[in-house]
C-alpha positions in Angstrom: 17.5 -29.9 -44.7 16.0 -26.8 -46.3 12.6 -25.9 -45.1 9.9 -23.9 -46.8 10.4 -21.4 -43.9 14.0 -20.9 -45.0 12.8 -20.0 -48.5 10.2 -17.7 -47.1 12.7 -15.9 -44.9 15.1 -15.5 -47.8 12.4 -14.2 -50.1 11.1 -11.7 -47.5 14.6 -10.4 -46.7 15.2 -9.9 -50.4 11.9 -8.2 -51.0 12.6 -5.8 -48.2 16.2 -5.3 -49.4 17.7 -6.6 -46.1 20.8 -8.5 -45.5 20.1 -11.8 -43.6 22.5 -12.7 -40.8 22.4 -16.4 -40.0 24.3 -19.5 -38.9 22.1 -21.8 -40.9 24.0 -23.4 -43.7 20.8 -24.2 -45.6 20.8 -20.6 -46.8 24.1 -21.2 -48.6 22.5 -24.1 -50.5 19.5 -21.9 -51.4 21.7 -19.2 -52.8 24.5 -21.1 -54.5 23.0 -24.5 -55.5 19.4 -23.4 -56.1 20.3 -19.9 -57.3 17.7 -18.1 -55.2 17.9 -14.3 -55.3 19.0 -12.4 -52.3 20.1 -8.9 -51.3 22.7 -10.5 -49.2 23.4 -13.2 -46.6 26.1 -13.1 -43.9 27.0 -16.5 -42.5 28.1 -15.9 -39.0 29.9 -18.8 -37.4 30.2 -18.7 -33.7 31.3 -21.6 -31.6 29.3 -20.3 -28.6 26.1 -22.3 -28.4 24.3 -20.2 -25.8 21.8 -18.1 -27.7 22.0 -15.1 -25.3 25.8 -15.0 -25.6 25.5 -15.3 -29.4 23.1 -12.4 -29.4 25.4 -10.3 -27.3 28.3 -11.0 -29.7 26.2 -10.0 -32.7 25.0 -6.8 -30.9 28.6 -5.8 -30.1 29.5 -6.3 -33.8 26.6 -4.2 -34.9 27.5 -1.4 -32.5 31.2 -1.5 -33.4 32.7 1.6 -35.3 33.9 -0.8 -38.0 30.3 -1.5 -39.1 30.0 2.1 -40.3 32.0 1.2 -43.4 29.1 -1.1 -44.5 26.4 1.5 -43.9 24.4 2.2 -47.0 26.9 0.1 -49.1 24.0 -1.1 -51.3 23.4 2.5 -52.4 27.0 2.9 -53.7 
């Protein structure tokens, strides 16, 4: 179920030109069904349920050399 908080988070990330990284499927509904504007959303599906481990996985992805290919991609 989409909450008003989800809409607020999406609007804030768009107004700040930020890409939202989430595992919450409600954001997909906001974007595709309700056509809400967004700078970008990455839906990250991890089977790991421990929030600390999920954070560590995401931190490792963000530190990876492969992430450099996405740096400033909005400016291109």
